[in-house]
VOGU-3710 file (C-alpha; in Angstrom, 3 decimals, decimal comma):
1> mkmrnsnrvs> 90,102/-31,292/129,325  92,464/-28,338/128,797  95,256/-28,865/126,336  99,015/-29,268/126,832  101,699/-30,178/124,342  102,001/-33,792/123,285  105,539/-32,905/122,166  107,738/-29,833/122,332  107,243/-26,782/120,170  109,782/-24,034/119,515
11> kdlhmhsiws> 107,530/-20,968/119,744  105,431/-19,322/122,445  103,714/-16,148/121,249  102,060/-15,108/124,522  103,802/-14,486/127,855  103,901/-11,797/130,543  106,612/-10,049/132,545  106,528/-7,845/135,654  105,323/-5,028/133,407  101,896/-6,699/133,452
21> idgeyecsal> 99,770/-5,868/136,474  99,617/-9,608/137,239  103,048/-10,691/135,946  105,815/-12,085/138,142  109,056/-12,520/136,188  111,687/-10,067/134,956  112,326/-10,231/131,219  115,719/-11,830/131,807  114,079/-14,631/133,809  111,485/-15,190/131,069
31> ielakkaglh> 114,230/-15,644/128,504  116,009/-18,127/130,785  112,782/-20,110/131,143  112,234/-19,968/127,391  115,739/-21,286/126,780  115,207/-24,162/129,208  111,943/-24,971/127,416  113,792/-25,181/124,083  112,028/-22,178/122,538  113,461/-20,276/119,578
41> tvalcdhncm> 110,811/-17,545/119,230  108,740/-15,765/121,887  106,409/-12,779/122,099  106,130/-10,545/125,145  102,441/-9,595/125,497  102,195/-7,520/128,662  98,828/-6,054/129,566  98,439/-2,582/128,036  102,212/-2,086/128,182  105,284/-2,382/125,969
51> qgidemyreg> 107,875/-1,024/128,401  109,615/-4,390/128,724  110,186/-5,065/125,022  113,628/-3,459/124,674  114,959/-5,444/127,642  113,328/-8,608/126,277  115,081/-7,992/122,941  118,469/-7,592/124,627  118,079/-10,684/126,786  116,785/-12,728/123,878
61> kkqgiavlpa> 119,743/-11,747/121,716  122,140/-12,989/124,399  120,462/-16,404/124,373  119,760/-16,680/120,645  115,997/-16,352/121,078  113,969/-14,222/118,660  111,640/-11,790/120,436  108,478/-10,425/118,821  107,164/-7,141/120,230  103,521/-7,346/121,278
71> iefdslfhgy> 100,957/-6,063/123,748  97,744/-7,525/125,181  95,076/-4,854/125,252  92,154/-5,070/127,653  88,996/-4,053/125,822  85,224/-4,379/125,899  83,039/-6,158/123,365  79,328/-6,119/124,158  80,346/-5,375/127,745  82,544/-8,467/128,007
81> ethiigfqlq> 86,241/-8,106/128,851  87,988/-9,085/125,639  91,744/-9,358/125,207  93,319/-8,408/121,900  97,003/-8,892/121,140  98,729/-6,309/118,990  101,824/-7,752/117,304  104,686/-5,708/115,890  103,326/-2,236/116,675  105,483/0,864/116,566
91> yhapvfehlh> 105,941/0,402/120,272  108,025/3,503/120,958  105,169/5,733/119,816  104,284/8,309/122,523  100,648/7,137/122,612  101,739/3,907/124,318  104,205/5,370/126,818  101,770/5,885/129,705  98,945/3,616/128,552  99,583/1,013/131,262
101> erinelefaa> 99,514/3,666/133,981  96,115/4,943/132,841  94,610/1,463/132,558  96,128/0,342/135,873  94,450/3,243/137,676  91,090/2,244/136,212  91,692/-1,308/137,389  92,774/-0,329/140,907  89,583/1,674/141,343  87,589/-1,344/140,196
111> fkskaqrlee> 89,521/-3,720/142,474  88,288/-1,852/145,523  84,703/-2,093/144,286  85,214/-5,795/143,516  86,442/-6,511/147,051  83,493/-4,595/148,512  81,135/-6,543/146,264  82,520/-9,833/147,601  82,023/-8,590/151,146  78,384/-7,778/150,395
121> lyhvdlqvdt> 77,631/-11,055/148,619  79,310/-13,415/151,062  79,023/-11,414/154,319  82,753/-11,430/155,033  85,169/-8,758/156,242  88,169/-8,524/153,916  89,629/-5,316/155,396  89,503/-3,686/151,997  91,765/-0,715/152,732  94,558/-3,066/153,793
131> lmercrkenp> 94,044/-5,151/150,658  94,301/-2,086/148,462  97,639/-1,140/150,019  98,912/-4,624/149,200  97,583/-4,357/145,645  100,086/-1,598/144,927  102,968/-3,963/145,689  101,621/-7,411/144,841  99,522/-9,076/142,152  96,091/-7,525/142,803
141> fqviygtfla> 94,177/-10,522/141,445  95,968/-12,804/143,876  95,546/-10,315/146,717  91,797/-9,797/146,245  90,599/-13,208/145,131  93,268/-15,307/146,827  92,603/-13,574/150,154  88,871/-13,943/149,681  89,074/-17,679/148,935  91,397/-18,285/151,888
151> haqrehlqql> 88,957/-16,405/154,138  86,003/-18,334/152,703  87,717/-21,656/153,378  88,485/-20,677/156,985  84,843/-19,708/157,411  83,709/-22,959/155,755  81,536/-21,264/153,126  80,113/-24,385/151,510  79,002/-22,703/148,280  82,678/-22,179/147,402
161> qdyyeggkra> 84,015/-25,624/148,272  84,895/-26,393/144,648  87,737/-23,851/144,941  89,213/-25,237/148,164  92,106/-27,672/148,211  90,994/-30,886/146,573  87,957/-29,261/144,938  87,196/-29,684/141,238  88,009/-26,002/140,518  90,996/-25,794/142,890
171> gnavvnfywd> 93,704/-26,386/140,292  93,791/-22,689/139,366  91,372/-21,460/141,995  91,896/-17,698/141,760  91,503/-17,551/137,982  88,647/-20,061/137,984  86,749/-18,159/140,647  87,251/-14,893/138,784  85,805/-16,249/135,532  83,054/-18,217/137,273
181> scsygkeafv> 81,791/-15,456/139,563  83,339/-12,091/138,716  83,343/-11,842/134,926  80,705/-10,103/132,825  77,171/-11,180/133,677  78,165/-12,986/136,883  76,981/-12,035/140,374  80,219/-10,405/141,541  80,917/-8,547/138,293  82,168/-4,964/138,550
191> pvpypqaedv> 82,779/-3,172/135,232  86,076/-1,558/134,274  85,774/1,176/131,617  88,223/-0,340/129,147  88,278/0,965/125,567  85,981/-0,676/123,035  87,398/-3,584/121,033  86,774/-1,828/117,735  88,812/1,185/118,865  91,658/-1,081/120,022
201> iqliheyngi> 91,775/-2,890/116,674  91,828/0,455/114,896  94,676/1,668/117,148  96,710/-1,470/116,434  96,349/-0,953/112,695  97,086/2,753/112,973  100,491/1,853/114,395  101,202/-0,817/111,787  100,335/-3,803/113,984  98,473/-7,077/113,622
211> avlahpgvaf> 95,364/-7,591/115,779  94,760/-11,091/117,191  91,906/-12,175/119,446  93,442/-13,764/122,558  92,166/-16,990/124,235  88,598/-16,595/122,920  87,193/-19,821/124,375  85,133/-18,395/127,252  83,207/-15,793/125,271  83,275/-16,932/121,633
221> fkkdallnei> 83,133/-20,744/121,536  80,469/-21,822/119,034  79,191/-18,246/118,754  79,676/-17,577/115,085  77,628/-14,390/115,107  79,846/-12,787/117,742  83,013/-13,972/116,023  81,775/-12,673/112,691  81,016/-9,319/114,271  84,403/-8,815/115,911
231> csmgldgiev> 86,193/-10,070/112,798  84,277/-7,519/110,739  85,970/-4,829/112,849  89,254/-5,690/111,167  90,575/-8,502/113,334  93,551/-10,180/111,646  93,787/-13,439/113,562  92,804/-15,715/116,425  94,858/-17,297/119,200  93,738/-20,843/118,428
241> fttyhtmdqq> 96,312/-22,643/120,556  96,233/-21,654/124,225  96,422/-23,344/127,602  92,766/-22,528/128,235  91,212/-24,292/125,256  89,811/-27,795/125,255  90,391/-29,914/122,169  86,850/-29,095/121,003  87,518/-25,378/121,373  90,880/-25,658/119,667
251> nyfkeyalqk> 89,359/-27,456/116,690  86,449/-25,028/116,473  88,645/-21,919/116,391  91,148/-23,563/114,029  88,449/-24,417/111,518  86,892/-20,983/111,857  90,245/-19,259/111,284  91,063/-21,400/108,260  87,630/-20,866/106,710  87,817/-17,105/107,226
261> hllisggsdf> 91,466/-16,875/106,114  92,525/-15,471/109,484  96,022/-15,709/110,916  96,529/-18,354/113,608  98,513/-17,713/116,776  99,392/-19,727/119,848  100,894/-19,144/123,263  100,861/-20,191/126,891  99,794/-16,883/128,505  102,470/-17,562/131,121
271> hgsykphiri> 102,326/-15,214/134,141  104,101/-17,105/136,922  102,698/-18,422/140,196  99,421/-16,526/139,688  98,546/-19,171/137,090  100,483/-22,144/138,474  99,245/-24,712/135,951  100,676/-22,769/133,000  104,212/-23,483/131,784  106,140/-21,661/129,086
281> geygmrkede> 106,005/-23,450/125,742  103,045/-25,673/126,680  99,693/-24,644/125,258  98,135/-27,534/123,382  100,046/-27,190/120,133  101,699/-30,286/118,710  104,945/-30,109/116,787  103,157/-31,068/113,574  100,787/-28,084/113,988  103,536/-25,457/114,229
291> hllgpllekl> 103,292/-24,781/110,516  99,922/-23,141/111,197  101,810/-20,247/112,809  103,734/-19,739/109,560  101,490/-17,118/107,905  101,505/-14,968/111,061  105,277/-15,231/111,467  105,851/-14,426/107,791  103,643/-11,356/108,078  105,530/-10,249/111,180
301> kcki> 108,894/-10,657/109,413  107,656/-8,333/106,668  107,022/-5,684/109,316  110,479/-5,842/110,904
//
């Protein structure tokens, strides 16, 4: 069972705006949602992009909400797509200015190959060129995988019935299908040449940031050797509290972080309607656990 809050917390250190390739909300709208959720501190963690941070700061100041600058880097670790959050980087540095444009182009090229791969595997016609035109204007994950699943349901492809309305994986069908069938090692996987995790961690430190492993449950749960390896690359912390973790996963990563003296983070990974089950400020952290974010927040204050 994935975790939600048993009571309200005041911090959410992982959310996305329209500056993410799969984000939906303007920064002003995110701050309004954060205010309604009773949050006092938030972190904007757009994918490979920090263009929205100045606006997020301004909007947060209007509403009395502290905004932490951050970025969620896409990277590769042993071939697996691994997300690493960089907190409090020198985000105006020229090296970051066009990073999202470069990474987005790599992803768009891969999206076309991913759609073609689905056509080959499931013998469907997705009209890929039309999909790619839509991907430039809409959330490409929703366009590719949402369109595919809708087509599959119309064609009554029985092997995918878990993702149809009422199915056991239908609650967040697009994301579930992606991780179940299209991630590293799965039949519909298509690689994207992201930078290596070690290089990303080094870049974060080079620009005075703190490197935190985001939502590690899928790839790192009960895999101490892998965790030890990525931590040896200079990782500063782990996102222990996240919408995606079960209680077992949450406890495992919490104990690991405490034993290894790593910083602990937590956030919803809110995107909008692309991930409809996720709500700002709800990510499995209880009010009595908020103190575990203290060392990270103190370290971030020292960098302001």
